[in-house]
All heavy atoms as an XYZ file, in Angstrom:
922
protein
N       0.852     -1.190     -0.002
C      -0.003      0.002     -0.003
C       0.888      1.238     -0.005
O       1.869      1.296      0.727
C      -0.944      0.012      1.206
C      -1.930     -1.144      1.114
C      -1.664      1.328      1.352
C      -2.854     -1.261      2.292
N       0.504      2.206     -0.817
C       1.212      3.472     -0.883
C       0.226      4.554     -0.411
O      -0.929      4.550     -0.792
C       1.677      3.778     -2.322
C       2.676      2.729     -2.789
C       2.253      5.186     -2.416
C       3.036      2.832     -4.253
N       0.733      5.450      0.423
C      -0.095      6.584      0.912
C       0.395      7.854      0.251
O       1.615      8.093      0.150
C       0.098      6.726      2.430
C      -0.511      5.629      3.235
C      -0.067      4.336      3.322
C      -1.663      5.721      4.067
N      -0.882      3.639      4.174
C      -1.870      4.471      4.636
C      -2.537      6.762      4.362
C      -2.895      4.207      5.518
C      -3.580      6.508      5.249
C      -3.752      5.237      5.802
N      -0.521      8.674     -0.231
C      -0.168      9.965     -0.775
C      -1.042     11.040     -0.140
O      -2.140     10.759      0.359
C      -0.389     10.024     -2.317
O      -1.758      9.751     -2.617
C       0.510      9.023     -3.048
N      -0.536     12.258     -0.105
C      -1.286     13.370      0.474
C      -1.176     14.584     -0.427
O      -0.203     14.721     -1.178
N      -2.187     15.468     -0.357
C      -2.187     16.668     -1.179
C      -2.265     17.892     -0.291
O      -2.658     17.808      0.881
C      -3.380     16.685     -2.142
O      -4.585     16.914     -1.408
C      -3.479     15.415     -2.942
N      -1.928     19.034     -0.856
C      -2.032     20.277     -0.111
C      -3.497     20.751     -0.017
O      -3.786     21.777      0.560
C      -1.159     21.362     -0.701
C      -1.576     21.800     -2.082
O      -2.498     21.242     -2.670
N      -0.886     22.783     -2.626
N      -4.416     19.959     -0.554
C      -5.853     20.249     -0.408
C      -6.490     19.445      0.719
O      -7.678     19.580      0.979
C      -6.573     19.970     -1.733
C      -6.099     20.789     -2.928
C      -6.806     20.348     -4.194
C      -6.312     22.260     -2.685
N      -5.715     18.591      1.353
C      -6.226     17.822      2.506
C      -6.731     16.449      2.182
O      -7.506     15.891      2.973
N      -6.306     15.844      1.077
C      -6.720     14.476      0.754
C      -5.563     13.523      1.012
O      -4.449     13.758      0.576
C      -7.107     14.369     -0.725
O      -8.241     15.129     -0.999
N      -5.871     12.445      1.711
C      -4.918     11.363      1.932
C      -5.482     10.141      1.229
O      -6.583      9.729      1.496
C      -4.758     11.075      3.426
C      -4.276     12.343      4.161
C      -3.756      9.944      3.645
C      -4.430     12.241      5.661
N      -4.708      9.586      0.289
C      -5.220      8.464     -0.494
C      -4.336      7.239     -0.300
O      -3.124      7.339     -0.262
C      -5.236      8.834     -2.011
O      -6.004     10.040     -2.173
C      -5.880      7.737     -2.837
N      -5.004      6.085     -0.115
C      -4.318      4.803     -0.067
C      -4.430      4.154     -1.448
O      -5.502      4.083     -2.010
C      -4.912      3.866      0.993
C      -4.686      4.348      2.390
C      -5.029      3.317      3.420
N      -6.332      2.733      3.230
C      -6.682      1.500      3.662
N      -5.811      0.762      4.341
N      -7.904      1.033      3.478
N      -3.286      3.651     -1.950
C      -3.232      3.018     -3.260
C      -2.736      1.584     -3.146
O      -1.820      1.317     -2.336
C      -2.301      3.787     -4.193
C      -2.664      5.207     -4.401
C      -2.284      6.277     -3.635
C      -3.486      5.703     -5.436
N      -2.824      7.411     -4.138
C      -3.583      7.116     -5.254
C      -4.179      5.153     -6.508
C      -4.292      7.936     -6.096
C      -4.897      5.976     -7.352
C      -4.942      7.350     -7.135
N      -3.267      0.689     -3.937
C      -2.754     -0.673     -4.052
C      -1.563     -0.617     -4.999
O      -1.700     -0.274     -6.182
C      -3.845     -1.606     -4.609
C      -3.369     -3.029     -4.691
O      -2.250     -3.326     -5.124
N      -4.250     -3.938     -4.295
N      -0.372     -0.929     -4.508
C       0.830     -0.769     -5.341
C       0.995     -1.889     -6.363
O       1.798     -1.776     -7.273
C       2.059     -0.650     -4.459
S       2.368     -1.990     -3.351
N       0.206     -2.977     -6.260
C       0.282     -4.044     -7.258
C      -0.656     -3.770     -8.437
O      -0.282     -3.984     -9.583
C      -0.076     -5.376     -6.611
C       0.990     -5.847     -5.611
C       0.590     -7.100     -4.900
O      -0.469     -7.698     -5.201
O       1.390     -7.525     -4.056
N      -1.854     -3.278     -8.144
C      -2.831     -3.018     -9.228
C      -2.903     -1.549     -9.601
O      -3.604     -1.195    -10.527
C      -4.208     -3.512     -8.809
O      -4.684     -2.725     -7.741
N      -2.191     -0.682     -8.863
C      -2.225      0.767     -9.083
C      -3.641      1.359     -8.939
O      -3.968      2.356     -9.560
C      -1.616      1.164    -10.434
C      -0.237      0.653    -10.613
C       0.034     -0.389    -11.516
C       0.827      1.174     -9.886
C       1.316     -0.873    -11.680
C       2.102      0.689    -10.045
C       2.342     -0.340    -10.947
O       3.606     -0.826    -11.086
N      -4.460      0.682     -8.144
C      -5.827      1.168     -7.986
C      -5.987      1.869     -6.629
O      -5.320      1.541     -5.660
C      -6.820      0.014     -8.103
O      -6.558     -0.946     -7.100
N      -6.913      2.820     -6.605
C      -7.194      3.576     -5.397
C      -8.007      2.704     -4.441
O      -8.992      2.091     -4.825
C      -7.995      4.827     -5.774
C      -8.368      5.721     -4.643
C      -9.073      6.935     -5.241
C      -9.667      7.812     -4.191
N     -10.320      8.988     -4.793
N      -7.577      2.613     -3.184
C      -8.288      1.860     -2.154
C      -9.375      2.739     -1.502
O     -10.524      2.398     -1.483
C      -7.342      1.305     -1.099
C      -6.318      0.337     -1.740
C      -8.112      0.628      0.024
C      -5.213     -0.100     -0.822
N      -8.935      3.860     -0.972
C      -9.861      4.813     -0.383
C      -9.182      6.158     -0.186
O      -8.002      6.300     -0.487
C     -10.433      4.294      0.951
C      -9.377      3.954      1.997
O      -8.195      4.361      1.821
O      -9.707      3.312      2.988
N      -9.961      7.110      0.278
C      -9.459      8.478      0.437
C      -9.984      9.048      1.749
O     -11.144      8.866      2.073
C      -9.886      9.329     -0.733
S      -9.171     10.968     -0.755
N      -9.107      9.692      2.496
C      -9.466     10.336      3.751
C      -9.356     11.853      3.524
O      -8.331     12.325      3.004
C      -8.532      9.922      4.887
C      -8.567      8.413      5.096
C      -8.843     10.673      6.168
C      -7.418      7.889      5.946
N     -10.381     12.602      3.859
C     -10.342     14.051      3.725
C     -10.137     14.688      5.099
O     -10.827     14.317      6.040
C     -11.632     14.568      3.104
C     -11.922     14.043      1.697
C     -11.011     14.583      0.653
O     -10.476     15.687      0.828
O     -10.808     13.875     -0.359
N      -9.211     15.622      5.194
C      -9.032     16.350      6.424
C      -9.100     17.853      6.097
O      -8.925     18.247      4.950
C      -7.693     16.027      7.119
C      -6.483     16.428      6.271
C      -7.628     14.550      7.504
C      -5.154     16.279      7.002
N      -9.415     18.671      7.089
C      -9.523     20.120      6.880
C      -8.207     20.837      7.087
O      -8.151     21.854      7.743
C     -10.591     20.697      7.839
C     -11.983     20.202      7.520
O     -12.245     19.923      6.344
O     -12.792     20.077      8.425
N      -7.159     20.285      6.534
C      -5.811     20.848      6.678
C      -5.052     20.638      5.365
O      -5.257     19.623      4.693
C      -5.049     20.106      7.782
C      -5.570     20.296      9.167
C      -5.143     21.601      9.786
O      -4.154     22.213      9.346
O      -5.817     22.019     10.732
N      -4.180     21.572      5.062
C      -3.261     21.364      3.939
C      -2.113     20.476      4.429
O      -1.505     20.754      5.448
C      -2.717     22.699      3.421
C      -3.774     23.532      2.740
C      -3.179     24.785      2.155
C      -4.232     25.553      1.397
N      -3.671     26.753      0.780
N      -1.837     19.429      3.707
C      -0.814     18.463      4.089
C       0.536     18.925      3.572
O       0.660     19.268      2.391
C      -1.174     17.053      3.571
C      -2.480     16.600      4.193
C      -0.052     16.062      3.803
C      -3.086     15.400      3.527
N       1.546     18.897      4.439
C       2.908     19.280      4.017
C       3.835     18.084      3.898
O       4.792     18.117      3.147
C       3.514     20.288      4.998
O       3.507     19.740      6.318
C       2.748     21.605      4.973
N       3.559     17.027      4.675
C       4.398     15.830      4.608
C       3.618     14.643      5.100
O       2.726     14.761      5.931
C       5.713     16.013      5.432
O       6.580     14.910      5.206
C       5.452     16.162      6.912
N       3.975     13.482      4.566
C       3.344     12.218      4.981
C       4.429     11.158      5.028
O       5.227     11.059      4.099
C       2.167     11.854      4.045
C       1.412     10.660      4.552
C       2.624     11.661      2.637
C       0.088     10.416      3.859
N       4.479     10.394      6.102
C       5.501      9.386      6.316
C       4.878      8.145      6.893
O       4.040      8.218      7.782
C       6.588      9.924      7.301
O       7.088     11.154      6.819
C       7.725      8.959      7.450
N       5.302      6.991      6.382
C       4.780      5.705      6.893
C       5.915      4.839      7.381
O       6.963      4.719      6.738
C       4.025      4.988      5.784
N       5.721      4.241      8.576
C       6.654      3.260      9.115
C       5.966      2.508     10.239
O       5.101      3.032     10.907
C       7.971      3.883      9.583
C       7.781      5.124     10.442
C       7.490      5.008     11.786
C       7.894      6.368      9.889
C       7.323      6.130     12.569
C       7.734      7.491     10.666
C       7.444      7.389     12.004
N       6.390      1.256     10.436
C       5.884      0.394     11.514
C       4.358      0.401     11.623
O       3.792      0.530     12.716
C       6.473      0.826     12.868
C       7.917      0.493     13.010
O       8.476     -0.156     12.094
O       8.513      0.882     14.015
N       3.661      0.263     10.517
C       2.182      0.238     10.497
C       1.544      1.510     10.988
O       0.364      1.502     11.368
C       1.656     -0.972     11.305
C       1.999     -2.288     10.645
O       2.088     -2.308      9.404
O       2.195     -3.268     11.369
N       2.255      2.622     10.972
C       1.691      3.918     11.308
C       1.920      4.889     10.150
O       2.960      4.845      9.487
C       2.317      4.519     12.565
C       2.100      3.735     13.815
C       3.146      3.017     14.390
C       0.865      3.632     14.400
C       2.974      2.278     15.517
C       0.650      2.909     15.557
C       1.713      2.218     16.116
N       0.966      5.785      9.939
C       1.107      6.818      8.938
C       1.037      8.157      9.681
O       0.058      8.422     10.390
C       0.003      6.741      7.858
C       0.186      5.498      6.973
C       0.006      7.968      6.970
C      -0.014      4.201      7.571
N       2.081      8.964      9.573
C       2.183     10.244     10.248
C       2.005     11.335      9.189
O       2.681     11.337      8.169
C       3.552     10.374     10.920
C       3.813      9.380     11.984
C       3.928      8.022     11.845
C       3.969      9.619     13.364
N       4.161      7.430     13.033
C       4.185      8.415     14.016
C       3.940     10.799     14.144
C       4.383      8.300     15.379
C       4.144     10.703     15.509
C       4.378      9.459     16.111
N       1.092     12.259      9.441
C       0.765     13.308      8.490
C       1.027     14.678      9.144
O       0.496     14.956     10.207
C      -0.706     13.215      8.040
C      -1.062     14.370      7.122
C      -0.967     11.891      7.347
N       1.855     15.488      8.534
C       2.110     16.847      9.005
C       1.338     17.864      8.179
O       1.137     17.662      6.972
N       0.898     18.941      8.842
C       0.090     19.938      8.130
C       0.747     21.317      8.129
O       1.696     21.567      8.871
C      -1.306     20.050      8.773
O      -1.182     20.712     10.042
C      -1.956     18.685      8.947
N       0.152     22.209      7.356
C       0.684     23.555      7.232
C       0.497     24.351      8.509
O       1.195     25.336      8.742
C       0.046     24.266      6.003
C       0.892     25.458      5.597
C      -1.407     24.658      6.292
C       0.856     25.774      4.149
N      -0.449     23.944      9.355
C      -0.675     24.657     10.613
C       0.067     24.025     11.793
O      -0.193     24.354     12.946
C      -2.195     24.709     10.930
O      -2.671     23.387     11.047
C      -2.947     25.464      9.883
N       0.968     23.072     11.514
C       1.806     22.474     12.552
C       1.218     21.264     13.235
O       1.822     20.728     14.139
N       0.048     20.810     12.805
C      -0.544     19.650     13.415
C       0.079     18.369     12.876
O       0.525     18.329     11.712
C      -2.059     19.591     13.163
C      -2.800     20.695     13.849
C      -4.274     20.657     13.525
C      -4.966     21.878     14.152
N      -6.237     22.160     13.530
N       0.082     17.319     13.714
C       0.547     16.014     13.288
C      -0.541     15.006     13.625
O      -0.957     14.905     14.792
C       1.875     15.631     13.956
C       2.287     14.222     13.526
C       2.982     16.629     13.619
N      -1.014     14.290     12.620
C      -2.072     13.305     12.779
C      -1.505     11.910     12.497
O      -0.623     11.781     11.633
C      -3.220     13.600     11.813
C      -3.714     15.056     11.839
C      -4.616     15.302     10.633
C      -4.456     15.346     13.115
N      -2.012     10.903     13.205
C      -1.478      9.550     13.039
C      -2.625      8.582     12.741
O      -3.645      8.601     13.432
C      -0.718      9.097     14.284
C      -0.088      7.727     14.055
C       0.350     10.093     14.699
N      -2.428      7.753     11.716
C      -3.344      6.694     11.384
C      -2.631      5.354     11.421
O      -1.410      5.288     11.295
C      -3.889      6.856      9.951
C      -5.019      7.823      9.810
C      -6.341      7.560      9.871
C      -4.911      9.232      9.580
N      -7.073      8.728      9.706
C      -6.214      9.748      9.519
C      -3.841     10.100      9.429
C      -6.471     11.082      9.304
C      -4.105     11.430      9.218
C      -5.410     11.913      9.154
N      -3.402      4.266     11.578
C      -2.841      2.930     11.413
C      -2.777      2.631      9.945
O      -3.372      3.336      9.119
C      -3.732      1.891     12.137
O      -4.925      1.703     11.419
N      -2.056      1.576      9.584
C      -1.948      1.204      8.183
C      -3.280      0.749      7.593
O      -3.415      0.649      6.373
C      -0.889      0.125      7.991
O      -1.260     -1.032      8.753
N      -4.263      0.460      8.433
C      -5.608      0.087      7.946
C      -6.538      1.293      7.906
O      -7.740      1.137      7.798
C      -6.202     -0.995      8.835
O      -6.308     -0.509     10.188
C      -5.383     -2.268      8.804
N      -5.976      2.484      7.995
C      -6.719      3.759      7.909
C      -7.591      4.038      9.119
O      -8.523      4.829      9.066
C      -7.568      3.839      6.623
N      -7.261      3.432     10.254
C      -7.949      3.754     11.505
C      -7.270      4.974     12.137
O      -6.056      4.957     12.365
C      -7.896      2.564     12.466
C      -8.492      2.865     13.842
C      -8.225      1.730     14.833
O      -7.681      0.691     14.441
O      -8.540      1.946     15.991
N      -8.043      6.033     12.397
C      -7.475      7.227     13.004
C      -7.034      6.905     14.430
O      -7.795      6.348     15.209
C      -8.543      8.348     13.019
C      -8.051      9.612     13.667
C      -7.166     10.431     13.010
C      -8.473      9.960     14.941
C      -6.696     11.606     13.591
C      -8.028     11.150     15.531
C      -7.143     11.949     14.849
O      -6.693     13.102     15.439
N      -5.798      7.240     14.757
C      -5.262      6.883     16.076
C      -5.071      8.068     17.003
O      -5.410      8.032     18.168
C      -3.915      6.162     15.910
C      -3.953      4.828     15.209
C      -2.551      4.284     15.027
C      -4.822      3.829     15.946
N      -4.472      9.154     16.482
C      -4.092     10.227     17.412
C      -3.834     11.516     16.668
O      -3.481     11.529     15.493
C      -2.806      9.806     18.128
O      -2.409     10.806     19.033
N      -4.035     12.611     17.375
C      -3.518     13.918     16.964
C      -2.541     14.338     18.056
O      -2.929     14.457     19.211
C      -4.625     14.942     16.814
C      -4.066     16.272     16.396
C      -5.104     17.355     16.238
N      -4.468     18.595     16.574
C      -5.010     19.515     17.347
N      -6.199     19.369     17.848
N      -4.355     20.586     17.632
N      -1.296     14.504     17.685
C      -0.288     14.881     18.672
C      -0.581     16.265     19.182
O      -1.172     17.115     18.508
C       1.106     14.858     18.074
C       1.577     13.523     17.480
C       3.026     13.636     17.032
C       1.422     12.380     18.457
N      -0.167     16.525     20.418
C      -0.288     17.857     20.996
C       0.450     18.854     20.067
O       1.559     18.607     19.643
C       0.361     17.885     22.388
C       0.319     19.202     23.064
C       0.958     19.156     24.414
C       1.068     20.544     25.006
N       1.826     20.553     26.229
N      -0.215     19.960     19.755
C       0.396     20.953     18.873
C       1.529     21.670     19.604
O       1.334     22.282     20.627
C      -0.663     21.958     18.358
O      -1.680     21.252     17.684
C      -0.038     22.985     17.440
N       2.715     21.550     19.056
C       3.923     22.155     19.640
C       4.196     23.502     18.972
O       4.675     24.433     19.603
C       5.134     21.217     19.448
C       4.905     19.889     20.195
C       6.429     21.871     19.904
C       4.755     20.032     21.700
N       3.884     23.597     17.702
C       4.165     24.823     16.934
C       3.062     25.011     15.914
O       2.470     24.071     15.424
C       5.502     24.686     16.236
O       5.698     25.738     15.335
N       2.825     26.259     15.567
C       1.838     26.564     14.511
C       2.528     26.724     13.147
O       1.884     27.018     12.163
C       1.073     27.826     14.869
C       0.357     27.712     16.212
C      -1.115     27.957     16.078
N      -1.781     27.881     17.368
C      -2.426     26.803     17.773
N      -2.481     25.742     17.016
N      -3.050     26.789     18.952
N       3.825     26.508     13.120
C       4.586     26.588     11.890
C       4.418     25.261     11.112
O       4.197     24.217     11.710
C       6.083     26.806     12.179
C       6.362     28.140     12.803
C       6.060     29.286     11.897
O       6.276     29.239     10.713
N       5.483     30.353     12.459
N       4.522     25.303      9.769
C       4.338     24.071      8.981
C       5.304     22.956      9.382
O       6.467     23.216      9.707
C       4.632     24.554      7.550
C       4.414     25.999      7.567
C       4.763     26.467      8.941
N       4.813     21.746      9.358
C       5.671     20.565      9.551
C       6.427     20.333      8.246
O       5.802     20.233      7.190
C       4.842     19.330      9.918
C       5.738     18.103     10.041
C       4.081     19.553     11.203
N       7.770     20.318      8.308
C       8.543     20.129      7.087
C       9.094     18.723      6.947
O       9.411     18.293      5.848
C       9.683     21.183      6.941
C       9.121     22.557      6.790
C      10.631     21.111      8.105
N       9.199     17.993      8.045
C       9.732     16.669      7.966
C       9.350     15.840      9.182
O       9.253     16.354     10.273
C      11.269     16.733      7.850
O      11.789     15.513      7.369
N       9.105     14.550      8.938
C       8.836     13.586     10.011
C       9.791     12.440      9.805
O       9.806     11.787      8.753
C       7.389     13.079      9.936
C       6.401     14.269     10.092
C       7.124     12.028     11.001
C       4.954     13.901      9.883
N      10.671     12.227     10.797
C      11.737     11.238     10.665
C      11.652     10.224     11.791
O      11.544     10.604     12.955
C      13.137     11.930     10.705
C      13.203     12.983      9.595
C      14.262     10.923     10.601
C      14.376     13.932      9.759
N      11.727      8.960     11.446
C      11.769      7.893     12.452
C      13.221      7.499     12.679
O      14.004      7.395     11.736
C      11.014      6.654     11.941
C      11.122      5.501     12.875
C      11.164      4.172     12.156
O      11.343      4.149     10.935
O      11.079      3.163     12.860
N      13.591      7.364     13.956
C      14.928      6.881     14.294
C      14.841      6.103     15.586
O      14.523      6.686     16.625
C      15.921      8.043     14.434
C      17.333      7.582     14.636
C      18.079      7.079     13.567
C      17.900      7.602     15.893
C      19.364      6.643     13.744
C      19.218      7.176     16.090
C      19.936      6.689     15.009
O      21.225      6.240     15.195
N      15.036      4.775     15.517
C      14.936      3.952     16.703
C      13.518      3.962     17.245
O      12.561      3.772     16.508
N      13.391      4.232     18.537
C      12.041      4.251     19.167
C      11.434      5.637     19.140
O      10.361      5.852     19.694
C      12.157      3.771     20.601
C      12.949      4.662     21.524
C      12.970      4.166     22.942
O      12.238      3.258     23.307
N      13.801      4.771     23.760
N      12.053      6.570     18.390
C      11.581      7.970     18.412
C      11.152      8.430     17.013
O      11.579      7.915     15.987
C      12.670      8.897     18.917
C      13.072      8.595     20.356
C      14.256      7.933     20.622
C      12.239      8.932     21.410
C      14.624      7.649     21.940
C      12.592      8.653     22.717
C      13.766      7.993     22.952
O      14.125      7.717     24.265
N      10.298      9.447     17.017
C       9.897     10.151     15.798
C      10.219     11.618     16.009
O       9.834     12.207     17.013
C       8.385      9.977     15.530
C       7.964     10.784     14.337
C       8.055      8.504     15.338
N      10.966     12.189     15.070
C      11.352     13.584     15.118
C      10.441     14.386     14.213
O      10.327     14.076     13.032
C      12.815     13.760     14.674
C      13.783     13.062     15.586
C      13.961     11.669     15.559
C      14.521     13.784     16.499
C      14.838     11.040     16.403
C      15.426     13.153     17.370
C      15.565     11.790     17.316
O      16.445     11.155     18.146
N       9.792     15.424     14.763
C       8.912     16.276     13.992
C       9.629     17.631     13.856
O       9.888     18.292     14.852
C       7.561     16.482     14.699
C       6.922     15.140     15.097
C       6.632     17.348     13.829
C       6.489     14.276     13.981
N       9.935     18.016     12.628
C      10.634     19.268     12.375
C       9.655     20.285     11.779
O       8.947     20.017     10.812
C      11.765     19.048     11.379
C      12.978     18.283     11.924
C      12.689     16.814     12.051
C      14.166     18.500     11.026
N       9.606     21.473     12.420
C       8.765     22.547     11.953
C       9.639     23.611     11.277
O      10.797     23.781     11.621
C       8.039     23.175     13.170
C       7.058     22.263     13.809
N       5.739     22.212     13.438
C       7.199     21.365     14.809
C       5.103     21.305     14.198
N       5.979     20.798     15.012
N       9.060     24.349     10.373
C       9.768     25.387      9.685
C      10.162     26.524     10.662
O       9.270     27.225     11.139
C       8.902     25.943      8.563
O       9.522     27.026      7.930
N      11.443     26.677     10.924
C      11.917     27.799     11.737
C      11.518     27.742     13.193
O      11.571     28.753     13.899
N      11.097     26.593     13.666
C      10.607     26.470     15.032
C      11.228     25.247     15.694
O      12.214     24.740     15.241
C       9.075     26.395     15.004
C       8.417     27.718     14.741
C       8.341     28.623     15.974
O       8.265     28.127     17.093
O       8.379     29.835     15.768
N      10.587     24.712     16.725
C      11.217     23.621     17.432
C      11.194     22.274     16.694
O      10.445     22.092     15.740
C      10.353     23.507     18.700
C       9.017     24.034     18.333
C       9.320     25.111     17.330
N      12.052     21.388     17.182
C      12.023     19.989     16.810
C      11.442     19.249     18.005
O      11.977     19.373     19.106
C      13.435     19.455     16.479
C      13.383     17.967     16.209
C      14.035     20.212     15.304
N      10.380     18.525     17.786
C       9.798     17.765     18.897
C      10.143     16.282     18.668
O      10.145     15.786     17.537
C       8.295     17.963     19.002
O       7.642     17.676     17.813
N      10.454     15.603     19.747
C      10.837     14.187     19.686
C       9.765     13.402     20.434
O       9.493     13.681     21.607
C      12.211     13.968     20.285
C      13.243     14.866     19.580
C      12.616     12.494     20.200
C      14.598     14.907     20.258
N       9.141     12.449     19.755
C       8.027     11.677     20.287
C       8.395     10.213     20.406
O       9.158      9.678     19.584
C       6.835     11.820     19.346
C       6.373     13.225     19.209
C       6.910     14.197     18.369
C       5.370     13.890     19.962
N       6.264     15.388     18.558
C       5.315     15.228     19.501
C       4.462     13.485     20.954
C       4.414     16.158     20.041
C       3.575     14.393     21.466
C       3.550     15.714     21.018
N       7.844      9.546     21.430
C       8.013      8.102     21.561
C       7.095      7.478     20.532
O       5.906      7.737     20.510
C       7.692      7.649     22.995
C       8.684      8.328     23.964
C       7.799      6.115     23.080
C       8.358      8.127     25.416
N       7.660      6.646     19.678
C       6.961      6.169     18.497
C       5.671      5.401     18.762
O       4.679      5.637     18.088
C       7.925      5.297     17.693
C       7.355      4.768     16.406
C       8.355      4.118     15.489
C       9.415      3.326     16.104
N      10.306      2.672     15.143
N       5.635      4.565     19.763
C       4.489      3.667     19.884
C       3.434      4.104     20.891
O       2.395      3.469     20.996
C       4.955      2.256     20.201
C       5.684      1.614     19.049
N       5.059      1.246     17.898
C       6.987      1.351     18.867
C       5.921      0.767     17.041
N       7.116      0.809     17.617
N       3.655      5.222     21.617
C       2.599      5.704     22.503
C       2.277      7.174     22.285
O       1.465      7.742     23.024
C       2.912      5.415     23.967
C       4.077      6.207     24.481
O       4.628      7.062     23.788
N       4.473      5.932     25.700
N       2.923      7.800     21.313
C       2.653      9.193     20.906
C       2.842     10.170     22.052
O       2.173     11.183     22.131
C       1.243      9.318     20.324
C       0.873      8.216     19.362
C      -0.197      7.391     19.596
C       1.610      8.030     18.224
C      -0.528      6.394     18.714
C       1.273      7.034     17.298
C       0.216      6.216     17.567
N       3.790      9.894     22.962
C       4.093     10.797     24.083
C       5.304     11.643     23.696
O       6.266     11.194     23.091
C       4.427      9.987     25.341
C       3.270      9.217     25.895
C       2.218     10.099     26.547
O       2.614     11.139     27.131
O       1.051      9.744     26.471
N       5.250     12.946     24.108
C       6.360     13.842     23.865
C       7.540     13.443     24.765
O       7.406     13.316     25.974
C       5.929     15.288     24.168
C       7.005     16.344     23.930
C       7.394     16.442     22.464
C       6.513     17.690     24.443
N       8.697     13.199     24.131
C       9.881     12.813     24.889
C      10.806     14.009     25.129
O      11.415     14.103     26.189
C      10.661     11.710     24.135
N      10.909     14.932     24.176
C      11.841     16.042     24.305
C      11.474     17.133     23.282
O      10.928     16.845     22.247
C      13.267     15.542     24.046
C      14.324     16.532     24.427
N      14.576     16.915     25.724
C      15.195     17.212     23.667
C      15.557     17.784     25.748
N      15.946     17.993     24.510
N      11.824     18.346     23.611
C      11.586     19.469     22.720
C      12.898     20.247     22.567
O      13.513     20.612     23.557
C      10.496     20.366     23.320
C      10.026     21.536     22.472
C       9.406     21.061     21.170
C       9.020     22.352     23.264
N      13.319     20.467     21.331
C      14.550     21.204     21.067
C      14.227     22.490     20.317
O      13.456     22.470     19.371
C      15.476     20.396     20.179
S      15.900     18.765     20.803
N      14.828     23.581     20.731
C      14.654     24.862     20.035
C      15.872     25.069     19.147
O      17.027     25.008     19.620
C      14.492     26.033     21.024
C      13.345     25.783     22.004
C      14.330     27.339     20.272
C      11.998     25.634     21.356
N      15.609     25.322     17.875
C      16.694     25.560     16.939
C      16.496     26.977     16.403
O      15.438     27.335     15.913
C      16.644     24.546     15.761
C      16.869     23.155     16.299
C      17.687     24.886     14.701
C      16.772     22.055     15.266
N      17.529     27.782     16.493
C      17.447     29.175     16.067
C      17.819     29.373     14.621
O      18.383     30.370     14.226
C      18.327     30.057     16.972
C      17.830     30.064     18.403
O      16.610     30.080     18.624
N      18.714     30.051     19.342
N      17.512     28.386     13.799
C      17.772     28.441     12.383
C      16.505     28.039     11.644
O      15.701     27.255     12.155
C      18.900     27.477     11.982
C      20.235     27.743     12.649
C      21.017     28.840     11.946
O      20.797     29.044     10.745
O      21.783     29.509     12.619
N      16.349     28.484     10.417
C      15.211     28.087      9.621
C      15.484     26.688      9.050
O      16.541     26.425      8.495
C      15.018     29.061      8.452
C      13.869     28.693      7.545
S      12.299     28.810      8.342
C      11.832     30.430      7.850
N      14.534     25.785      9.244
C      14.642     24.423      8.716
C      13.794     24.365      7.453
O      12.618     24.678      7.475
C      14.157     23.393      9.743
C      15.048     23.444     11.004
C      14.181     21.974      9.121
C      14.515     22.581     12.117
N      14.411     23.907      6.367
C      13.629     23.722      5.107
C      13.270     22.287      4.878
O      12.153     21.983      4.514
C      14.413     24.264      3.933
C      14.506     25.768      3.949
O      13.530     26.432      4.271
N      15.675     26.298      3.663
N      14.213     21.399      5.099
C      13.930     19.974      4.921
C      15.131     19.176      5.377
O      16.254     19.629      5.336
C      13.622     19.643      3.443
C      12.941     18.287      3.322
O      12.632     17.652      4.316
N      12.750     17.868      2.083
N      14.842     17.983      5.852
C      15.885     17.027      6.214
C      15.604     15.757      5.401
O      14.524     15.199      5.546
C      15.876     16.683      7.719
C      16.028     17.941      8.562
C      16.947     15.677      8.056
C      17.373     18.588      8.521
N      16.518     15.330      4.537
C      16.215     14.140      3.737
C      16.200     12.880      4.567
O      16.731     12.811      5.629
C      17.349     14.107      2.707
C      18.423     14.974      3.272
C      17.784     15.913      4.236
């Protein structure tokens, strides 16, 4: 399954073998990034929100809003997920319970982390 997101707020699941659309989730946010790992799909928005779904499209959580700046990158590393906001803090979350582990303030503008 492949997940895609648009800046209009559509999240679509695709069957990667048949290239057919499985379903579509509409949210009232412009999506800036979407990342999938360990049966979770993490979606960052232009208003700084982070939403989490299971791989079966079950809505799981909305993380506490740390910043109102756009989410530019969501990175998994070990048991943590790093949420990077444009020009604002980096929040570090425990991957499997969606709890905030640490907050870092960076005094530089972040554009993207590959």
